[in-house]
Residue, then its C-alpha position, 0 to 999 in steps of 0.5 A: x182473816x179478820x182481827x178483833x172478831x166480836x159476838x154480835x150484839x143482837x145474837x139473843x134477840x128472837x128472830x121467830x116466836x119461839x118462847x113458850x107463852x107465860x100463863x097460869x099452870x093448868x092442873x093436870x086433871x083439868x087438862x086431861x079432862x078437857x083433852x078427853x072431851x075434845x078427842x071424844x067429840x072429834x072422833x065422833x064427828x069424824x066417824x059421822x062424816x067419813x064418807x063425805x070426806x072421801x067424796x069431797x076435796x078437803x084439806x088434811x092437816x100436815x104431820x110432822x114428816x109432811x112439814x119436813x117435806x115442805x122444807x125440802x121442797x122449798x129448798x129445791x136445788x139448794x137442798x144438798x148444800x144446805x143439808x151438808x152444811x147444816x148437818x155438819x154444824x148440827x153434828x158438831x153441837x151434838x158431839x159437844x163443843x171443845x176448844x179444839x173444835x172451836x179453833x177450826x172456826x176462829x180466824x185470828x189469834x187475837x180473838x182466840x186469846x181475848x174471847x171466852x169459850x161461850x163468846x167463841x161459840x157465839x161467833x161461830x154460831x152467828x157465822x153459821x146462821x148467816x150462811x144457812x140464811x143465804x140458802x134460805x133466802x135463795x129458796x124463798x125468793x126463787x118463785x118471785x124472781x121467775x115472775x113478771x111484776x108491775x104496778x097493781x090495780x088499786x081501787x079507792x074505797x072512797x070513790x062514789x062507784x064503791x060507796x053505792x054498796x054501803x047499804x048492802x054492807x049494812x044489810x049483810x052485817x045485820x043479817x050475819x052474812x059477814x063473819x070475823x076471823x082473828x088469827x094468832x100470829x104468835x107475837x110476843x111482848x115485853x112485860x118487864x126489864x129482864x130478857x126473860x120477861x117476855x110473854x105472848x101478846x094474846x094473853x097479856x094485859x097491856x096496861x100492866x106492861x105499859x105501867x112497867x116499861x112506859x109509865x110516862x104513857x099511863x093516863x090519869x083517866x079511867x083505864x080498863x085493866x084485867x083485860x087481855x089483848x084477846x079479850x079486847x079484840x073480842x069485846x070490841x067486836x061485840x060492842x062496836x057491832x051492837x052500837x053501830x048495827x044493833x042487837x040483831x046484828x050482834x046475835x047474828x055475828x059469827x066469829x072464828x078465833x084461830x089460836x095457838x094450841x098453847x093458848x087454847x086453854x087461856x081462850x076457853x077460860x076467858x070465854x068462860x070468865x067473860x060470858x063470851x064477851x057478849x057474843x052468842x056461844x054457838x057462833x064462836x068457833x075455836x080453831x087450835x093451831x098446832x106447833x111443830x118441831x124444827x128440822x135438821x139434817x141427820x148425817x147418819x141417815x142422810x135425811x132431813x128429820x125433825x129434832x125433838x129438842x128443837x123449839x116447837x113453832x106454829x106454821x104461820x097464818x097461812x096454815x091457819x087459813x088451810x085449817x079452815x077447810x079441814x074437817x073436825x079441827x074447830x069446835x064450839x062451846x056450850x053456854x057454860x064454856x065447859x063442853x066442846x063440840x067439834x064442827x060437823x065438817x069444816x069451819x067454812x061449811x059451818x059459816x055457809x050453814x049459818x048464811x055467812x058468805x064473807x069472812x073479814x080476816x085480820x090478826x089478833x096483834x092488829x092494834x088499830x082494829x081496837x079503834x071504835x070504827x075498825x071492827x067492821x071497816x064498812x068502806x073497805x067492805x063496800x069496795x070489796x063488794x064493788x070489786x066482786x060485782x064489777x071486776x070479777x074479784x073473789x077476795x080483797x085486801x086493804x092497802x095503804x100508800x107506802x113511804x119508802x123502803x122502811x115501810x116495806x120492811x116494817x109491814x113485810x109487804x109490797x103489793x105488785x101486779x103479776x102479768x098474765x100469760x099473755x103479758x096483759x092484765x095483772x093479778x094483785x099480789x101481796x109479796x112479803x119483803x122477808x122473802x125478797x132478800x136476793x139481788x134479783x128480788x131486791x131489784x124488783x122491790x126497788x123498782x116499785x118503791x122508786x116508782x114516781x106514782x108511789x107504791x102500796x103496802x098491805x095492812x094484812x086485813x082481808x075480805x074473802x068469799x067463803x065459797x072461794x076459800x073452799x075452792x082454794x084451800x085444798x092443797x098446801x102445795x099451792x103455798x110458797x112455803x118459806x124456810x125460816x131458821x131458828x138457830x140451825x133448825x129449819x121450819x116451813x112457814x105459810x103466810x095468809x098473804x100467799x092466798x093472793x098469789x094463788x093461780x085462781x085467786x083474783x084479789x082486789x087491792x082496796x086503798x083505805x084511808x084508815x090506819x096501817x096494819x100491825x108491824x111484822x118486822x118485830x117478833x117481840x113488841x117493846x117499849x116503842x110499840x107499848x107507848x103507841x098502844x097506850x094511846x089506843x087503849x086509852x081511847x078505847x077505855x074512854x068509850x062508855x059502852x065498852x067499859x060498861x059492857x066489860x064490867x057487866x059481863x065479867x064473872x067474878x066467881x069464874x076468874x081463874x085463881x080467884x083473887x079473893x083468896x082465903x081472906x078475901x071474904x073478910x072485911x077488916x074491922x078497925x078498932x081502937x085500943x087504949x092508946x088510940x092505935x088501930x087493931x084489926x079483927x075479922x067479921x065474916x062472912x062479909x063480901x069484900x071488893x075484889x082487889x086489883x090485879x097484882x103487877x110489878x108497877x106500883x102507882x107513882x101518884x096517890x089517888x083521891x081517897x073518898x070515905x063514906x061514913x055510915x051508921x047502922x041506922x043509915x041503911x035506907x040512905x046508904x045506896x043513894x049516898x054511895x051514888x053521890x060519893x061516886x062522883x068524886x071517884x074519877x080516876x083509876x087510882x082513886x078509891x072509895x072506902x065504905x066505913x060502917x061505924x058501929x059499937x060492939x053492942x050493935x048487931x053484926x047481921x045488920x052490919x053485914x046487910x048494910x055492907x052487902x048493899x054497898x055495891x058498884x060493879x065498875x068500882x069493884x071491877x077496878x078494885x076501887x071499892x073497899x068496905x071496912x067496919x070501925x068498931x068502937x067500945x062503949x067507953x070510946x067517943x065516936x069522933x075518936x074512932x072516926x078521926x082515927x079512921x079518916x087519918x089512916x085512910x088519908x081521906x080527901x073527902x068524907x061523906x056522911x048521910x043524915x036523917x037528923x039534919x032535916x029541919x024541924x018540919x020533919x021532926x026527925x031528931x035533934x042535930x046535937x046527936x047527928x053524926x053528920x054534924x059531929x063530923x062537920x064540926x070536928x073533921x077539919x083536915x078534909x072536906x065534908x059532904x053531908x047527904x040528907x034524907x030530905x035531899x031533892x033532885x037526882x040523888x034523892x033517896x029512892x025509898x017508897x013514900x019519900x017526899x022527894x022522889x029521885x029526879x029523872x034528869x040525866x045531869x048534875x046541878x051544883x051551886x057554889x056559894x061565893x063567900x071566901x076571899x079566894x074562890x078559885x080553889x073551891x070552883x076548880x074542885x067542884x068543876x072537876x066533878x062535872x061533865x062539861x057537856x051536860x052538867x050545870x054549875x051555878x055561881x051564887x052570891x048572897x047580899x050581892x047588891x050595894x043598891x037595888x039592881x047594882x052589884x057591889x064591887x066585891x060581888x063582881x070581883x068574885x063572879x069574875x074570879x069564879x068564872x076564870x076558875x071554871x074548867x073547860x066548857x062547863x055550862x056556868x050561870x050566875x045567881x045574885x041574891x039580895x038577902x041573907x045567906x041561909x034563906x036565899x040559898x035554901x030558896x035557890x036550891x029548890x028553885x034550881x033543882x040543885x043536887x050539891x050545894x058547896x060552901x067554903x070554910x077557911x082552912x081548918x077553922x070550925x064551921x060557922x053558925x051560918x054553915x050549921x043552919x045551912x046543914x039543917x035547912x037546905x033540902x039538898x046535899x051540902x059540901x063543906x069545902x076547906x079552902x086551905x089557901x084562905x087559912x089564917x095559919x099555915x099549919x097543916x096537921x092533916x095528910x097531904x093529898x095529891x089529886x090526879x086530874x082526869x084528862x078531858x074526854x074526847x069523842x072516840x066514835x060512840x056516844x057518851x053517857x054518864x056512868 
């Protein structure tokens, strides 16, 4: 007897992936239509190959009853005792719980008095599960205990003998001789604080979960959201193959996705919405993995039967491997991802027909395969080819050095060598630690873990010869099916690791210097895993090619449950009433930016708000002005607002045409681009409308194009009526960037006949005029915009000399202060001029090809006459920076802006380019 019995704390923690995936509801008509197409294609295929199936050795998928037979066979001699105990508990549950029944199991009076009925049942349930687990452990470990085990023979992937096959690997990938296999192992992930906030990892946008559960790990740099774990794996495979091996290799790449049947519709819709992630649609095979009910002993019939009320589970990664050799189980899609076509045979036949002799397999939950170099581990594949040619192997597994028993449990793996019939030579086998929970099997594991020469665990990444799989995957009895329990229900589980233990398998163990595999000890990934995932996702999203490919491929019109909504096609028009307050009307049918994915997490830091002010006459300059304003949108929390200022008498067709041209795929993808119309009545001053708009949007920067500030030589009008000049004079709460029609350099207007065509240079050149007492804030602000690896910042000072050839003390102090404020390794050069500000800076701008000229104004003071002359005469964009620290008054009438800085980009495997 034990006193003080309590329910176990982890009773409700899932031991297996039993929760159904959370996904958007699929209309019944659409599901029925899809299943009808699929079953029709499957039946046609089976009719065509019926004679071939009878002649060849192919695998026939299991039925529900056959799975029960595997459970019974695996239990072996313990089946009778297991069935009697399971049947008794199952019958008690079916008959209904009562206090009298529970009293038979509660071992002490104290617990009986203190515990509620639910808690009593929890104690009984936990004890019963432990007893059943003992019998399951015995059956799972029986075959391991009957073998002789020793250290494995491991080949180092970096040894010179294997490296000679590197060229062969490159050639094989280029020719499409190596296919990719992704297997869904059913892992779940926490997406919220509640116990029910669990979703399938495959279909989860991990950034949303990280923002909810580990917000301190969310970087301020660019993040690519809206992309599921499945999408990241497929897109990464396409991008990395194209970058490392070229477009031909990408066209030849074959991909097999073995996915939970409950997630099949999600996968198809993802392929449709993302254009197959850049893969060739005919080279992507989808292999649905069925789910099966659990088994319990039927006391009336005295048989082990499936229970319809039990959770339905997949049978593991090993069953996915067997379905590779089952006819008409997989299918491909047409280019529109609307019509499935079952393969004319097995997946392995399909691969061989497409000249793919090798299959590189891994799990969809493998986070480390998202690293740039990991889609195809060339070193591992080269070592695999070496082992096949020199050692007679027919498959290879990647291993890493283990670090104590904790690694064995975490990765559910220990690699051992099995002695041959003569006691000599060994076959490398990947054994599951979850099947080694008896005294004898634990001793076998401990003997290897305590080996002074070390031990190895597998990363669950394999390279198979397709011809070998066709010979091995014929009979499921070759697998050592594990008995897994969920509650009282028993399931037969197969693992891909068991392929290494087949009698005819010769598996090479290749030691890799890469990353460890996905953890297998947890069914539900929680905060710790999400915090680790944040660093991997951040590195992936910083890869320019990966981010741009996603933005290029996404099809907004195909996104399920369109986020535009009924009002999404409207652009809000902000007007003014008599009291100056905003009112919202609707202008249709303008296209608006797609809003970002809704989530629980709200950004806890306010981003930088850039406002691009346009008038209808600015249409020829609008695109170039947008490109320049884009420089200030650095982080995912920043926003670019395009505001068209127009009167009620202006044409709405013109307004629509102007806003329709304001597009940026990356900003639209991330929901960072919005379009508004500031409508004013004829009796309202234009600056009243602009000021109200900037205040509502909390503008951190105002960008205004201008034709009229182009100097008298162009005779384009007076500066008195220029919107840019009015904004520069009146908007004092935020910096103002004036983009001029006669701008020369990278951001010149691309209009035909322009006197200054756009420069072909790939970098940005900025010039900062050092005139204020404190230049550090201006320099820090400017240097954030520039890429330290390519861009150039000129520090200029006019009237810099106290005598010819000798800088004044003030000039030296300003240059030193400015250099100290420059961020990172940005290239910085000094330019000292002897003459007055306007003529010297105008000449310097043209001589250096400056894209942006930056001048400083103290606080919220009006701009000087000198600054106005620069706006008129400088042939480049002019940024009027507001130096708040140099203000003569501490009064701050404008809104406070918090700028989120972007972490410096680090090289992650691909070459970088300016977006």
